[in-house]
C-alpha positions, 0 to 999 in steps of 0.5 A: 177859183179859190179866190172866188171860193174865199170871197164867197166864204167872206160873204156867207160870213157877213150874211150871218153876222148881218142876219144876227145884227138885224135880228138883234135891232128888231129887239132894239126897235121894239124896245125903243117903241115901248119906251116911246109912251114912258118918255114922253116930257114931263109936265112943267110944274112951278109950285110942286105943293110938297111941304117936304124939303129937298136937299140938292148935293153936288159933288164938285171936283175941279169944276171951276168953270161950270160951278157957278152957273149950277149954283145959280140954277140951284138958287132959282128952283121954284121948289118951296123948301130947298137946301143947297150943299156944294161938296168940294172933293179936294178940287185943285182950282178954284171950285170953293171960291168961285162957289162961294161967290156964287152963293152971295151969301144965301143962307140956303147954300152950304159949303163943305169939303169932302175930306180924306176919303176912307179906305175902299171909297172913291171920290164922287160916292164919298163926296155925295155921301158927305153931302147927304148925311146931314140932310133932313127927312124929305127928298135928296137931288144928286147932281153934277155941276155941268148940269143946267136946270130951269127954274121949274126942273126940281118941282116938275121932277117932285111933281112926276115922282108923285104922279108915278109913285116913284121912291126915286127918279131920274131925268133924262137931259137934253145933250148939248153938243157943241163940236162935230164929234159930239154931235156924231158920237154922243147920241149913239152913245145915249142910244146904246145906253137906253137900249141896254137898260130901257125905261120899261125894264126899269118900271117892270118889278119882275126885272132887277134892271134899273138906272139913275142917271147921276146928273139929276137923281132925285131919291126919297131920303127914307129910301136912300138911308135904307139901302145904305146910301152911297156907302153901299156903292162906295167902290163903284165908277158906275154908282148912279146905276148901282144905287139904283139897283140897291133901290129896286132890289129893296122894293122901291119904285125907280123910274126915269122920265123925259126932262129934256125940256127942263135940264141940259148938260154938256158932258164932254168937250171934244174928242179927247174928253169923250174918249176919256170919260167914256173910258172910265165907264164903258167896262163897268157897263159890262160889270167888268166881264171879259166875255161881256167887253168881247160880245159888246165889241162885236155887237157894236161892230156888227150892228153900227159899223158894217151895215152902212159900208157893206151897202155902199160896197155892194152898191158900187159892185152893182155898177159893174154887174148884176147882184147875185143871190147872196149879194141880194140877201146881204143888201136885205139884211143890212138895209133892214139894220139902217132902217132900224138904226134910222128908226131907233134914233128918231124914237130915242133922240128926243128924250135927250134933245137932240134932232135926228139928221142925215149927217149923224146917220151917215157918221153911224159907223164912225160912232160905232167904231168910237164906242167899241174902241172905248169898250176895248180900251176900257176893259183892257186898262182894268184887266192890265191893271192900270186902272182908269183916270178921271180928273187927276185920280187913278181909280182901279 
């Protein structure tokens, strides 16, 4: 009798958790619907018609394997007036040599070294600051060396920014996922980010919410300098988000657009790189709040990890006997969560160039467990004082 009561108590607890998860999924799905119109692919424009110069800045640390292709893509851009600045952020490999060779004496391409960081700075903001400080008035494009760009990427982004009246524009990119774990995890993590910072909230002038994705971040030079540029976010690991919030706080219009047909990136290669890479970022996503991290872990477990296994267990039980009233309610709330999972993936995945398939849906609990574990590990490293590690540097 005691065991039965204990089982019923657990079921009741799971029912409450499942109902909260289903309610949260309702909000997430509504947000994804609102973003559907805003995140249609931007038009491809090969001639942007602007006479304002564009300075493309790429901070590069240990990018020997990727920098040559980025330089080649930058040189192929159809934008009329383009200047390229490669900033070697104290690389330990042949990044500089490979970049110089790829530039092939192209006078539009400049190579510089970031030099010693002043106290209070971290690597990427410092390198971006060095690359942007002598840029002429016009537009700044901040990119990452692992990003691949079609020839019309910059001109199309400029045209989209002009059409939207944007002072800063970021493009979503196709996520290249070449391993099994990348295909299961990366779309889910991207969905978490875009659900937490949706395009409609970025566009709203009533909300402080803002986001610029560091892989392709186009900003008007005068707006960038007015807010203090990367100096205003010098110690931030999430410098792209924080710079976007600075711009929006000053009244500048920040926009997110679908550039998946024009830009692509393979962010991490395999499970280990994903773990280390996302670990440095996740706790920043909740602004280093222990309560926020705890709530995020609970939410990820409730919304992503538990619904499908719960339905499987209840399905197996039904083979032995008919479900009781409490079990039927559990099926309803967890079934609603799984339907919402599929719906949100179908709405969100096109913006990152990913096809939603049955395997990735079935692996949602594994992806959710990864995300929850990364959040816990990210929070623990900061709270314990160990700091985050990335490319041989310790960031506290």
